[in-house]
FISE-405956 format. One record per atom (N, C-alpha, C, O, CB): atom name; x, z, y; residue number from 1. Coordinates in nm, 2 decimals, decimal comma, always signed. Each point is the difference from the previous one (the first is absolute). Glycine has a CB too. Layout:
REM FISE-405956
<dose at="CA" x="X" z="Z" y="Y" i="NUM"/>
...
//
This chain:
REM FISE-405956
<dose at="N" x="+10,02" z="+9,88" y="+9,47" i="1"/>
<dose at="CA" x="+0,09" z="+0,12" y="-0,09" i="1"/>
<dose at="C" x="+0,06" z="-0,10" y="-0,09" i="1"/>
<dose at="O" x="-0,06" z="-0,10" y="-0,05" i="1"/>
<dose at="CB" x="-0,11" z="+0,35" y="+0,05" i="1"/>
<dose at="N" x="+0,31" z="-0,23" y="-0,03" i="2"/>
<dose at="CA" x="+0,08" z="-0,07" y="-0,10" i="2"/>
<dose at="C" x="-0,04" z="+0,10" y="-0,12" i="2"/>
<dose at="O" x="-0,07" z="+0,10" y="+0,00" i="2"/>
<dose at="CB" x="+0,29" z="-0,21" y="+0,16" i="2"/>
<dose at="N" x="-0,15" z="+0,05" y="-0,27" i="3"/>
<dose at="CA" x="+0,00" z="+0,09" y="-0,16" i="3"/>
<dose at="C" x="+0,03" z="+0,15" y="+0,04" i="3"/>
<dose at="O" x="-0,08" z="+0,09" y="-0,02" i="3"/>
<dose at="CB" x="+0,19" z="-0,30" y="-0,15" i="3"/>
<dose at="N" x="+0,01" z="+0,22" y="+0,22" i="4"/>
<dose at="CA" x="+0,06" z="+0,12" y="+0,01" i="4"/>
<dose at="C" x="-0,10" z="+0,08" y="+0,08" i="4"/>
<dose at="O" x="-0,03" z="+0,11" y="-0,05" i="4"/>
<dose at="CB" x="+0,27" z="-0,19" y="+0,04" i="4"/>
<dose at="N" x="-0,29" z="+0,05" y="+0,13" i="5"/>
<dose at="CA" x="-0,08" z="+0,06" y="+0,05" i="5"/>
<dose at="C" x="-0,11" z="+0,05" y="-0,07" i="5"/>
<dose at="O" x="-0,04" z="+0,12" y="+0,00" i="5"/>
<dose at="CB" x="+0,12" z="-0,23" y="+0,16" i="5"/>
<dose at="N" x="-0,15" z="+0,02" y="-0,24" i="6"/>
<dose at="CA" x="-0,12" z="+0,02" y="-0,11" i="6"/>
<dose at="C" x="+0,06" z="+0,11" y="-0,06" i="6"/>
<dose at="O" x="-0,05" z="+0,10" y="+0,04" i="6"/>
<dose at="CB" x="-0,05" z="-0,34" y="-0,09" i="6"/>
<dose at="N" x="+0,19" z="+0,25" y="-0,03" i="7"/>
<dose at="CA" x="+0,04" z="+0,05" y="-0,08" i="7"/>
<dose at="C" x="+0,00" z="+0,18" y="+0,03" i="7"/>
<dose at="O" x="-0,04" z="+0,09" y="-0,07" i="7"/>
<dose at="CB" x="+0,17" z="-0,33" y="+0,02" i="7"/>
<dose at="N" x="-0,07" z="+0,23" y="+0,18" i="8"/>
<dose at="CA" x="+0,00" z="+0,14" y="+0,07" i="8"/>
<dose at="C" x="-0,12" z="+0,04" y="+0,02" i="8"/>
<dose at="O" x="-0,03" z="+0,11" y="-0,05" i="8"/>
<dose at="CB" x="+0,21" z="-0,14" y="+0,16" i="8"/>
<dose at="N" x="-0,28" z="-0,04" y="-0,03" i="9"/>
<dose at="CA" x="-0,14" z="+0,05" y="+0,02" i="9"/>
<dose at="C" x="-0,07" z="+0,05" y="-0,12" i="9"/>
<dose at="O" x="-0,07" z="+0,10" y="-0,01" i="9"/>
<dose at="CB" x="+0,05" z="-0,25" y="+0,17" i="9"/>
<dose at="N" x="+0,07" z="+0,03" y="-0,29" i="10"/>
<dose at="CA" x="-0,10" z="+0,06" y="-0,12" i="10"/>
<dose at="C" x="+0,05" z="+0,14" y="-0,06" i="10"/>
<dose at="O" x="-0,08" z="+0,09" y="-0,04" i="10"/>
<dose at="CB" x="+0,03" z="-0,33" y="-0,04" i="10"/>
<dose at="N" x="+0,19" z="+0,26" y="+0,09" i="11"/>
<dose at="CA" x="+0,05" z="+0,14" y="-0,01" i="11"/>
<dose at="C" x="-0,05" z="+0,10" y="+0,07" i="11"/>
<dose at="O" x="-0,04" z="+0,10" y="-0,05" i="11"/>
<dose at="CB" x="+0,20" z="-0,18" y="+0,00" i="11"/>
<dose at="N" x="-0,15" z="+0,05" y="+0,16" i="12"/>
<dose at="CA" x="-0,05" z="+0,11" y="+0,11" i="12"/>
<dose at="C" x="-0,14" z="+0,04" y="-0,03" i="12"/>
<dose at="O" x="-0,04" z="+0,12" y="-0,02" i="12"/>
<dose at="CB" x="+0,18" z="-0,22" y="+0,20" i="12"/>
<dose at="N" x="-0,24" z="-0,02" y="-0,19" i="13"/>
<dose at="CA" x="-0,13" z="+0,03" y="-0,04" i="13"/>
<dose at="C" x="-0,04" z="+0,07" y="-0,13" i="13"/>
<dose at="O" x="-0,07" z="+0,10" y="-0,01" i="13"/>
<dose at="CB" x="+0,05" z="-0,29" y="+0,15" i="13"/>
<dose at="N" x="+0,08" z="+0,12" y="-0,25" i="14"/>
<dose at="CA" x="+0,01" z="+0,08" y="-0,15" i="14"/>
<dose at="C" x="+0,03" z="+0,15" y="+0,01" i="14"/>
<dose at="O" x="-0,08" z="+0,07" y="-0,07" i="14"/>
<dose at="CB" x="+0,17" z="-0,28" y="-0,02" i="14"/>
<dose at="N" x="+0,00" z="+0,25" y="+0,15" i="15"/>
<dose at="CA" x="+0,06" z="+0,15" y="+0,02" i="15"/>
<dose at="C" x="-0,12" z="+0,08" y="+0,07" i="15"/>
<dose at="O" x="+0,01" z="+0,13" y="-0,02" i="15"/>
<dose at="CB" x="+0,25" z="-0,21" y="+0,05" i="15"/>
<dose at="N" x="-0,35" z="+0,04" y="+0,03" i="16"/>
<dose at="CA" x="-0,10" z="+0,04" y="+0,08" i="16"/>
<dose at="C" x="-0,17" z="-0,02" y="-0,08" i="16"/>
<dose at="O" x="-0,10" z="+0,04" y="+0,05" i="16"/>
<dose at="CB" x="+0,29" z="-0,10" y="+0,17" i="16"/>
<dose at="N" x="-0,19" z="+0,01" y="-0,33" i="17"/>
<dose at="CA" x="-0,13" z="-0,04" y="-0,06" i="17"/>
<dose at="C" x="-0,02" z="+0,12" y="-0,07" i="17"/>
<dose at="O" x="+0,09" z="+0,08" y="-0,03" i="17"/>
<dose at="CB" x="-0,07" z="-0,33" y="+0,01" i="17"/>
<dose at="N" x="-0,15" z="+0,26" y="-0,02" i="18"/>
<dose at="CA" x="-0,07" z="+0,11" y="-0,08" i="18"/>
<dose at="C" x="+0,05" z="-0,02" y="-0,15" i="18"/>
<dose at="O" x="+0,02" z="-0,11" y="-0,05" i="18"/>
<dose at="CB" x="-0,24" z="+0,11" y="+0,21" i="18"/>
<dose at="N" x="+0,24" z="+0,09" y="-0,20" i="19"/>
<dose at="CA" x="+0,06" z="-0,01" y="-0,15" i="19"/>
<dose at="C" x="-0,14" z="-0,08" y="-0,08" i="19"/>
<dose at="O" x="-0,12" z="+0,02" y="+0,03" i="19"/>
<dose at="CB" x="+0,31" z="+0,26" y="-0,03" i="19"/>
<dose at="N" x="-0,14" z="-0,37" y="-0,07" i="20"/>
<dose at="CA" x="-0,09" z="-0,08" y="-0,09" i="20"/>
<dose at="C" x="-0,07" z="-0,13" y="+0,07" i="20"/>
<dose at="O" x="-0,08" z="-0,08" y="-0,06" i="20"/>
<dose at="CB" x="+0,04" z="+0,31" y="-0,05" i="20"/>
<dose at="N" x="+0,10" z="-0,22" y="+0,25" i="21"/>
<dose at="CA" x="-0,06" z="-0,15" y="+0,09" i="21"/>
<dose at="C" x="+0,12" z="-0,06" y="+0,01" i="21"/>
<dose at="O" x="+0,01" z="-0,06" y="+0,10" i="21"/>
<dose at="CB" x="-0,22" z="+0,13" y="+0,06" i="21"/>
<dose at="N" x="+0,33" z="-0,07" y="-0,23" i="22"/>
<dose at="CA" x="+0,12" z="-0,10" y="+0,02" i="22"/>
<dose at="C" x="-0,03" z="-0,13" y="-0,01" i="22"/>
<dose at="O" x="+0,01" z="-0,09" y="+0,09" i="22"/>
<dose at="CB" x="+0,14" z="+0,23" y="-0,17" i="22"/>
<dose at="N" x="-0,22" z="-0,17" y="-0,06" i="23"/>
<dose at="CA" x="-0,04" z="-0,14" y="-0,03" i="23"/>
<dose at="C" x="-0,08" z="-0,07" y="+0,10" i="23"/>
<dose at="O" x="+0,03" z="-0,11" y="+0,04" i="23"/>
<dose at="CB" x="-0,03" z="+0,17" y="-0,28" i="23"/>
<dose at="N" x="-0,10" z="+0,00" y="+0,29" i="24"/>
<dose at="CA" x="-0,08" z="-0,04" y="+0,09" i="24"/>
<dose at="C" x="+0,06" z="-0,05" y="+0,12" i="24"/>
<dose at="O" x="-0,03" z="-0,11" y="+0,04" i="24"/>
<dose at="CB" x="-0,11" z="+0,24" y="-0,15" i="24"/>
<dose at="N" x="+0,23" z="-0,02" y="+0,19" i="25"/>
<dose at="CA" x="+0,07" z="-0,02" y="+0,13" i="25"/>
<dose at="C" x="+0,09" z="-0,14" y="-0,05" i="25"/>
<dose at="O" x="-0,01" z="-0,11" y="+0,06" i="25"/>
<dose at="CB" x="+0,02" z="+0,41" y="+0,04" i="25"/>
<dose at="N" x="+0,06" z="-0,28" y="-0,19" i="26"/>
<dose at="CA" x="+0,09" z="-0,11" y="-0,06" i="26"/>
<dose at="C" x="-0,06" z="-0,14" y="+0,01" i="26"/>
<dose at="O" x="+0,07" z="-0,10" y="+0,04" i="26"/>
<dose at="CB" x="+0,02" z="+0,26" y="-0,19" i="26"/>
<dose at="N" x="-0,21" z="-0,16" y="+0,12" i="27"/>
<dose at="CA" x="-0,09" z="-0,13" y="-0,01" i="27"/>
<dose at="C" x="-0,05" z="-0,07" y="+0,13" i="27"/>
<dose at="O" x="-0,01" z="-0,12" y="+0,03" i="27"/>
<dose at="CB" x="-0,07" z="+0,22" y="-0,24" i="27"/>
<dose at="N" x="+0,06" z="+0,04" y="+0,30" i="28"/>
<dose at="CA" x="-0,06" z="-0,05" y="+0,13" i="28"/>
<dose at="C" x="+0,14" z="-0,05" y="+0,07" i="28"/>
<dose at="O" x="-0,01" z="-0,10" y="+0,08" i="28"/>
<dose at="CB" x="-0,22" z="+0,27" y="-0,06" i="28"/>
<dose at="N" x="+0,34" z="-0,11" y="-0,03" i="29"/>
<dose at="CA" x="+0,11" z="-0,04" y="+0,07" i="29"/>
<dose at="C" x="+0,04" z="-0,13" y="-0,03" i="29"/>
<dose at="O" x="+0,03" z="-0,08" y="+0,08" i="29"/>
<dose at="CB" x="+0,04" z="+0,29" y="-0,06" i="29"/>
<dose at="N" x="-0,08" z="-0,23" y="-0,17" i="30"/>
<dose at="CA" x="+0,07" z="-0,17" y="-0,06" i="30"/>
<dose at="C" x="-0,09" z="-0,06" y="+0,07" i="30"/>
<dose at="O" x="+0,04" z="-0,07" y="+0,09" i="30"/>
<dose at="CB" x="+0,03" z="+0,07" y="-0,35" i="30"/>
<dose at="N" x="-0,19" z="+0,01" y="+0,26" i="31"/>
<dose at="CA" x="-0,11" z="-0,10" y="+0,07" i="31"/>
<dose at="C" x="+0,06" z="-0,04" y="+0,10" i="31"/>
<dose at="O" x="+0,05" z="-0,12" y="+0,02" i="31"/>
<dose at="CB" x="-0,24" z="+0,21" y="-0,07" i="31"/>
<dose at="N" x="+0,18" z="+0,01" y="+0,16" i="32"/>
<dose at="CA" x="+0,05" z="-0,03" y="+0,13" i="32"/>
<dose at="C" x="+0,13" z="-0,05" y="+0,03" i="32"/>
<dose at="O" x="+0,01" z="-0,10" y="+0,08" i="32"/>
<dose at="CB" x="-0,14" z="+0,26" y="-0,04" i="32"/>
<dose at="N" x="+0,26" z="-0,10" y="-0,11" i="33"/>
<dose at="CA" x="+0,13" z="-0,06" y="-0,02" i="33"/>
<dose at="C" x="-0,01" z="-0,19" y="-0,04" i="33"/>
<dose at="O" x="+0,07" z="-0,07" y="+0,06" i="33"/>
<dose at="CB" x="+0,01" z="+0,35" y="-0,15" i="33"/>
<dose at="N" x="-0,18" z="-0,33" y="-0,02" i="34"/>
<dose at="CA" x="+0,00" z="-0,11" y="+0,00" i="34"/>
<dose at="C" x="-0,09" z="-0,08" y="+0,11" i="34"/>
<dose at="O" x="+0,04" z="-0,12" y="+0,02" i="34"/>
<dose at="CB" x="+0,02" z="+0,18" y="-0,25" i="34"/>
<dose at="N" x="-0,14" z="-0,03" y="+0,28" i="35"/>
<dose at="CA" x="-0,04" z="-0,05" y="+0,14" i="35"/>
<dose at="C" x="+0,10" z="-0,02" y="+0,09" i="35"/>
<dose at="O" x="-0,01" z="-0,11" y="+0,06" i="35"/>
<dose at="CB" x="-0,19" z="+0,22" y="-0,09" i="35"/>
<dose at="N" x="+0,28" z="-0,04" y="+0,07" i="36"/>
<dose at="CA" x="+0,10" z="+0,02" y="+0,10" i="36"/>
<dose at="C" x="+0,11" z="-0,11" y="-0,04" i="36"/>
<dose at="O" x="+0,06" z="-0,07" y="+0,08" i="36"/>
<dose at="CB" x="-0,12" z="+0,35" y="-0,04" i="36"/>
<dose at="N" x="+0,09" z="-0,29" y="-0,17" i="37"/>
<dose at="CA" x="+0,11" z="-0,10" y="-0,06" i="37"/>
<dose at="C" x="-0,08" z="-0,12" y="+0,02" i="37"/>
<dose at="O" x="+0,05" z="-0,09" y="+0,06" i="37"/>
<dose at="CB" x="+0,08" z="+0,23" y="-0,25" i="37"/>
<dose at="N" x="-0,25" z="-0,16" y="+0,15" i="38"/>
<dose at="CA" x="-0,07" z="-0,13" y="+0,03" i="38"/>
<dose at="C" x="-0,03" z="-0,07" y="+0,16" i="38"/>
<dose at="O" x="-0,01" z="-0,12" y="+0,03" i="38"/>
<dose at="CB" x="-0,10" z="+0,21" y="-0,25" i="38"/>
<dose at="N" x="+0,12" z="+0,04" y="+0,29" i="39"/>
<dose at="CA" x="-0,04" z="-0,03" y="+0,14" i="39"/>
<dose at="C" x="-0,14" z="-0,01" y="+0,05" i="39"/>
<dose at="O" x="-0,03" z="-0,05" y="+0,10" i="39"/>
<dose at="CB" x="+0,21" z="-0,06" y="-0,11" i="39"/>
<dose at="N" x="-0,29" z="+0,17" y="-0,09" i="40"/>
<dose at="CA" x="-0,10" z="+0,02" y="+0,03" i="40"/>
<dose at="C" x="-0,05" z="+0,14" y="+0,02" i="40"/>
<dose at="O" x="-0,12" z="+0,03" y="+0,02" i="40"/>
<dose at="CB" x="+0,12" z="-0,23" y="-0,12" i="40"/>
<dose at="N" x="+0,09" z="+0,29" y="+0,10" i="41"/>
<dose at="CA" x="-0,05" z="+0,13" y="+0,06" i="41"/>
<dose at="C" x="-0,05" z="+0,04" y="+0,13" i="41"/>
<dose at="O" x="+0,07" z="-0,03" y="+0,10" i="41"/>
<dose at="CB" x="+0,08" z="+0,07" y="-0,24" i="41"/>
<dose at="N" x="-0,26" z="+0,00" y="+0,17" i="42"/>
<dose at="CA" x="-0,05" z="+0,00" y="+0,14" i="42"/>
<dose at="C" x="-0,04" z="+0,14" y="+0,03" i="42"/>
<dose at="O" x="+0,02" z="+0,09" y="-0,08" i="42"/>
<dose at="CB" x="-0,10" z="-0,33" y="+0,07" i="42"/>
<dose at="N" x="+0,03" z="+0,25" y="+0,14" i="43"/>
<dose at="CA" x="-0,05" z="+0,12" y="+0,06" i="43"/>
<dose at="C" x="-0,14" z="+0,06" y="-0,08" i="43"/>
<dose at="O" x="-0,03" z="+0,12" y="-0,01" i="43"/>
<dose at="CB" x="+0,15" z="-0,22" y="+0,24" i="43"/>
<dose at="N" x="-0,19" z="+0,00" y="-0,27" i="44"/>
<dose at="CA" x="-0,13" z="+0,04" y="-0,11" i="44"/>
<dose at="C" x="+0,09" z="+0,07" y="-0,10" i="44"/>
<dose at="O" x="-0,03" z="+0,11" y="+0,01" i="44"/>
<dose at="CB" x="-0,18" z="-0,32" y="+0,02" i="44"/>
<dose at="N" x="+0,30" z="+0,19" y="-0,11" i="45"/>
<dose at="CA" x="+0,08" z="+0,05" y="-0,11" i="45"/>
<dose at="C" x="+0,04" z="+0,15" y="+0,05" i="45"/>
<dose at="O" x="-0,02" z="+0,10" y="-0,06" i="45"/>
<dose at="CB" x="+0,10" z="-0,36" y="-0,03" i="45"/>
<dose at="N" x="-0,04" z="+0,25" y="+0,20" i="46"/>
<dose at="CA" x="+0,06" z="+0,16" y="+0,03" i="46"/>
<dose at="C" x="-0,11" z="+0,07" y="+0,03" i="46"/>
<dose at="O" x="+0,00" z="+0,12" y="-0,04" i="46"/>
<dose at="CB" x="+0,22" z="-0,17" y="+0,15" i="46"/>
<dose at="N" x="-0,33" z="+0,00" y="-0,05" i="47"/>
<dose at="CA" x="-0,11" z="+0,09" y="+0,00" i="47"/>
<dose at="C" x="-0,06" z="+0,03" y="-0,11" i="47"/>
<dose at="O" x="-0,07" z="+0,10" y="+0,00" i="47"/>
<dose at="CB" x="+0,04" z="-0,17" y="+0,19" i="47"/>
<dose at="N" x="+0,03" z="-0,01" y="-0,30" i="48"/>
<dose at="CA" x="-0,06" z="+0,05" y="-0,14" i="48"/>
<dose at="C" x="+0,10" z="+0,07" y="-0,08" i="48"/>
<dose at="O" x="-0,03" z="+0,07" y="-0,10" i="48"/>
<dose at="CB" x="-0,13" z="-0,27" y="+0,08" i="48"/>
<dose at="N" x="+0,29" z="+0,19" y="+0,05" i="49"/>
<dose at="CA" x="+0,13" z="+0,09" y="-0,07" i="49"/>
<dose at="C" x="-0,01" z="+0,15" y="+0,04" i="49"/>
<dose at="O" x="+0,00" z="+0,09" y="-0,08" i="49"/>
<dose at="CB" x="+0,17" z="-0,31" y="+0,08" i="49"/>
<dose at="N" x="-0,17" z="+0,23" y="+0,14" i="50"/>
<dose at="CA" x="-0,01" z="+0,13" y="+0,03" i="50"/>
<dose at="C" x="-0,10" z="+0,12" y="-0,07" i="50"/>
<dose at="O" x="+0,04" z="+0,10" y="-0,05" i="50"/>
<dose at="CB" x="+0,04" z="-0,22" y="+0,25" i="50"/>
<dose at="N" x="-0,20" z="+0,09" y="-0,19" i="51"/>
<dose at="CA" x="-0,10" z="+0,08" y="-0,05" i="51"/>
<dose at="C" x="+0,04" z="+0,04" y="-0,15" i="51"/>
<dose at="O" x="+0,03" z="+0,10" y="-0,05" i="51"/>
<dose at="CB" x="-0,22" z="-0,21" y="+0,22" i="51"/>
<dose at="N" x="+0,20" z="-0,02" y="-0,23" i="52"/>
<dose at="CA" x="+0,04" z="-0,02" y="-0,14" i="52"/>
<dose at="C" x="+0,08" z="+0,12" y="-0,04" i="52"/>
<dose at="O" x="-0,03" z="+0,09" y="-0,08" i="52"/>
<dose at="CB" x="+0,03" z="-0,33" y="+0,10" i="52"/>
<dose at="N" x="+0,13" z="+0,24" y="+0,06" i="53"/>
<dose at="CA" x="+0,12" z="+0,05" y="-0,05" i="53"/>
<dose at="C" x="-0,02" z="+0,15" y="+0,05" i="53"/>
<dose at="O" x="+0,01" z="+0,09" y="-0,09" i="53"/>
<dose at="CB" x="+0,14" z="-0,31" y="+0,10" i="53"/>
<dose at="N" x="-0,18" z="+0,25" y="+0,08" i="54"/>
<dose at="CA" x="-0,07" z="+0,12" y="+0,06" i="54"/>
<dose at="C" x="-0,06" z="+0,08" y="-0,11" i="54"/>
<dose at="O" x="+0,02" z="+0,12" y="-0,01" i="54"/>
<dose at="CB" x="-0,07" z="-0,24" y="+0,22" i="54"/>
<dose at="N" x="-0,02" z="+0,06" y="-0,29" i="55"/>
<dose at="CA" x="-0,09" z="+0,07" y="-0,08" i="55"/>
<dose at="C" x="+0,09" z="+0,04" y="-0,14" i="55"/>
<dose at="O" x="-0,04" z="+0,06" y="-0,10" i="55"/>
<dose at="CB" x="-0,19" z="-0,19" y="+0,21" i="55"/>
<dose at="N" x="+0,34" z="+0,07" y="-0,10" i="56"/>
<dose at="CA" x="+0,11" z="+0,01" y="-0,12" i="56"/>
<dose at="C" x="+0,11" z="+0,12" y="+0,02" i="56"/>
<dose at="O" x="+0,06" z="+0,06" y="-0,08" i="56"/>
<dose at="CB" x="-0,08" z="-0,34" y="+0,05" i="56"/>
<dose at="N" x="+0,01" z="+0,29" y="+0,16" i="57"/>
<dose at="CA" x="+0,14" z="+0,10" y="+0,06" i="57"/>
<dose at="C" x="-0,06" z="+0,16" y="+0,00" i="57"/>
<dose at="O" x="-0,11" z="+0,05" y="+0,02" i="57"/>
<dose at="CB" x="+0,21" z="-0,25" y="+0,18" i="57"/>
<dose at="N" x="+0,02" z="+0,27" y="-0,25" i="58"/>
<dose at="CA" x="-0,03" z="+0,14" y="-0,01" i="58"/>
<dose at="C" x="-0,05" z="+0,04" y="+0,17" i="58"/>
<dose at="O" x="+0,04" z="-0,05" y="+0,11" i="58"/>
<dose at="CB" x="+0,17" z="+0,10" y="-0,32" i="58"/>
<dose at="N" x="-0,32" z="+0,03" y="+0,19" i="59"/>
<dose at="CA" x="-0,04" z="+0,04" y="+0,12" i="59"/>
<dose at="C" x="+0,12" z="+0,03" y="+0,10" i="59"/>
<dose at="O" x="+0,02" z="-0,07" y="+0,10" i="59"/>
<dose at="CB" x="-0,23" z="+0,16" y="-0,21" i="59"/>
<dose at="N" x="+0,29" z="+0,01" y="+0,07" i="60"/>
<dose at="CA" x="+0,09" z="+0,05" y="+0,07" i="60"/>
<dose at="C" x="+0,10" z="-0,07" y="+0,07" i="60"/>
<dose at="O" x="+0,04" z="+0,04" y="+0,11" i="60"/>
<dose at="CB" x="-0,09" z="+0,10" y="-0,26" i="60"/>
<dose at="N" x="+0,09" z="-0,24" y="+0,08" i="61"/>
<dose at="CA" x="+0,04" z="-0,14" y="+0,05" i="61"/>
<dose at="C" x="-0,04" z="-0,10" y="+0,09" i="61"/>
<dose at="O" x="+0,08" z="-0,07" y="+0,06" i="61"/>
<dose at="CB" x="-0,03" z="+0,11" y="-0,22" i="61"/>
<dose at="N" x="-0,21" z="-0,05" y="+0,17" i="62"/>
<dose at="CA" x="-0,04" z="-0,10" y="+0,09" i="62"/>
<dose at="C" x="+0,02" z="+0,00" y="+0,11" i="62"/>
<dose at="O" x="-0,03" z="-0,12" y="+0,04" i="62"/>
<dose at="CB" x="-0,09" z="+0,12" y="-0,15" i="62"/>
<dose at="N" x="+0,16" z="+0,09" y="+0,22" i="63"/>
<dose at="CA" x="+0,06" z="-0,04" y="+0,13" i="63"/>
<dose at="C" x="+0,12" z="-0,08" y="+0,01" i="63"/>
<dose at="O" x="+0,02" z="-0,08" y="+0,09" i="63"/>
<dose at="CB" x="-0,12" z="+0,26" y="-0,02" i="63"/>
<dose at="N" x="+0,20" z="-0,14" y="-0,18" i="64"/>
<dose at="CA" x="+0,13" z="-0,07" y="+0,01" i="64"/>
<dose at="C" x="-0,03" z="-0,15" y="-0,06" i="64"/>
<dose at="O" x="+0,04" z="-0,10" y="+0,05" i="64"/>
<dose at="CB" x="+0,11" z="+0,34" y="-0,09" i="64"/>
<dose at="N" x="-0,22" z="-0,24" y="-0,06" i="65"/>
<dose at="CA" x="-0,03" z="-0,15" y="-0,03" i="65"/>
<dose at="C" x="-0,10" z="-0,09" y="+0,11" i="65"/>
<dose at="O" x="+0,01" z="-0,12" y="-0,01" i="65"/>
<dose at="CB" x="+0,01" z="+0,20" y="-0,24" i="65"/>
<dose at="N" x="-0,08" z="-0,02" y="+0,33" i="66"/>
<dose at="CA" x="-0,08" z="-0,08" y="+0,09" i="66"/>
<dose at="C" x="+0,08" z="-0,04" y="+0,13" i="66"/>
<dose at="O" x="-0,01" z="-0,10" y="+0,08" i="66"/>
<dose at="CB" x="-0,20" z="+0,22" y="-0,18" i="66"/>
<dose at="N" x="+0,31" z="-0,03" y="+0,09" i="67"/>
<dose at="CA" x="+0,12" z="-0,02" y="+0,14" i="67"/>
<dose at="C" x="+0,05" z="-0,13" y="-0,02" i="67"/>
<dose at="O" x="+0,00" z="-0,09" y="+0,08" i="67"/>
<dose at="CB" x="+0,10" z="+0,34" y="-0,05" i="67"/>
<dose at="N" x="-0,04" z="-0,26" y="-0,19" i="68"/>
<dose at="CA" x="+0,09" z="-0,11" y="-0,05" i="68"/>
<dose at="C" x="-0,09" z="-0,11" y="-0,01" i="68"/>
<dose at="O" x="+0,07" z="-0,11" y="+0,02" i="68"/>
<dose at="CB" x="+0,09" z="+0,25" y="-0,14" i="68"/>
<dose at="N" x="-0,31" z="-0,16" y="+0,10" i="69"/>
<dose at="CA" x="-0,10" z="-0,10" y="-0,04" i="69"/>
<dose at="C" x="-0,02" z="-0,04" y="+0,14" i="69"/>
<dose at="O" x="+0,00" z="-0,13" y="+0,01" i="69"/>
<dose at="CB" x="-0,11" z="+0,22" y="-0,23" i="69"/>
<dose at="N" x="+0,10" z="-0,03" y="+0,32" i="70"/>
<dose at="CA" x="-0,04" z="-0,04" y="+0,14" i="70"/>
<dose at="C" x="+0,10" z="-0,06" y="+0,04" i="70"/>
<dose at="O" x="-0,04" z="-0,11" y="+0,04" i="70"/>
<dose at="CB" x="-0,09" z="+0,27" y="+0,00" i="70"/>
<dose at="N" x="+0,30" z="-0,13" y="-0,03" i="71"/>
<dose at="CA" x="+0,10" z="-0,06" y="+0,03" i="71"/>
<dose at="C" x="+0,01" z="-0,15" y="-0,04" i="71"/>
<dose at="O" x="+0,02" z="-0,10" y="+0,06" i="71"/>
<dose at="CB" x="+0,06" z="+0,32" y="-0,07" i="71"/>
<dose at="N" x="-0,10" z="-0,18" y="-0,14" i="72"/>
<dose at="CA" x="+0,02" z="-0,13" y="-0,06" i="72"/>
<dose at="C" x="-0,09" z="-0,07" y="+0,05" i="72"/>
<dose at="O" x="+0,05" z="-0,09" y="+0,07" i="72"/>
<dose at="CB" x="+0,03" z="+0,14" y="-0,25" i="72"/>
<dose at="N" x="-0,21" z="-0,05" y="+0,17" i="73"/>
<dose at="CA" x="-0,10" z="-0,12" y="+0,05" i="73"/>
<dose at="C" x="+0,02" z="-0,02" y="+0,18" i="73"/>
<dose at="O" x="-0,05" z="-0,10" y="+0,05" i="73"/>
<dose at="CB" x="-0,16" z="+0,19" y="-0,26" i="73"/>
<dose at="N" x="+0,25" z="-0,04" y="+0,27" i="74"/>
<dose at="CA" x="+0,06" z="-0,02" y="+0,10" i="74"/>
<dose at="C" x="+0,12" z="-0,11" y="+0,02" i="74"/>
<dose at="O" x="+0,00" z="-0,10" y="+0,08" i="74"/>
<dose at="CB" x="-0,08" z="+0,31" y="-0,09" i="74"/>
<dose at="N" x="+0,18" z="-0,17" y="-0,07" i="75"/>
<dose at="CA" x="+0,10" z="-0,07" y="-0,03" i="75"/>
<dose at="C" x="-0,06" z="-0,16" y="-0,03" i="75"/>
<dose at="O" x="+0,02" z="-0,11" y="+0,06" i="75"/>
<dose at="CB" x="+0,12" z="+0,34" y="-0,14" i="75"/>
<dose at="N" x="-0,23" z="-0,22" y="-0,04" i="76"/>
<dose at="CA" x="-0,06" z="-0,16" y="-0,07" i="76"/>
<dose at="C" x="-0,08" z="-0,05" y="+0,13" i="76"/>
<dose at="O" x="+0,00" z="-0,12" y="+0,02" i="76"/>
<dose at="CB" x="-0,06" z="+0,17" y="-0,31" i="76"/>
<dose at="N" x="+0,00" z="+0,02" y="+0,37" i="77"/>
<dose at="CA" x="-0,08" z="-0,06" y="+0,11" i="77"/>
<dose at="C" x="+0,09" z="-0,08" y="+0,09" i="77"/>
<dose at="O" x="-0,06" z="-0,10" y="+0,06" i="77"/>
<dose at="CB" x="-0,09" z="+0,28" y="-0,06" i="77"/>
<dose at="N" x="+0,28" z="-0,15" y="+0,03" i="78"/>
<dose at="CA" x="+0,07" z="-0,02" y="+0,08" i="78"/>
<dose at="C" x="+0,05" z="-0,15" y="-0,05" i="78"/>
<dose at="O" x="+0,05" z="-0,06" y="+0,10" i="78"/>
<dose at="CB" x="-0,01" z="+0,33" y="-0,03" i="78"/>
<dose at="N" x="-0,04" z="-0,33" y="-0,17" i="79"/>
<dose at="CA" x="+0,05" z="-0,12" y="-0,03" i="79"/>
<dose at="C" x="-0,06" z="-0,11" y="+0,06" i="79"/>
<dose at="O" x="+0,04" z="-0,11" y="-0,02" i="79"/>
<dose at="CB" x="+0,02" z="+0,21" y="-0,17" i="79"/>
//
């Protein structure tokens, strides 16, 4: 994912994060983006990221975020 894609993904996620959890979500995303930039982001990172992030998302937005995360992980796996 390029920098513009990362920024859009972060904006999308942060709009759906529970109040007060924004800093934690930002940190999780930043860690994953750093690994992507370094070329060390793996399927294991995706498997760890999804449950971590799901715990930060507003319950009424979970299905929406899961759909995007699933699509993203599928695209990552095709590289």
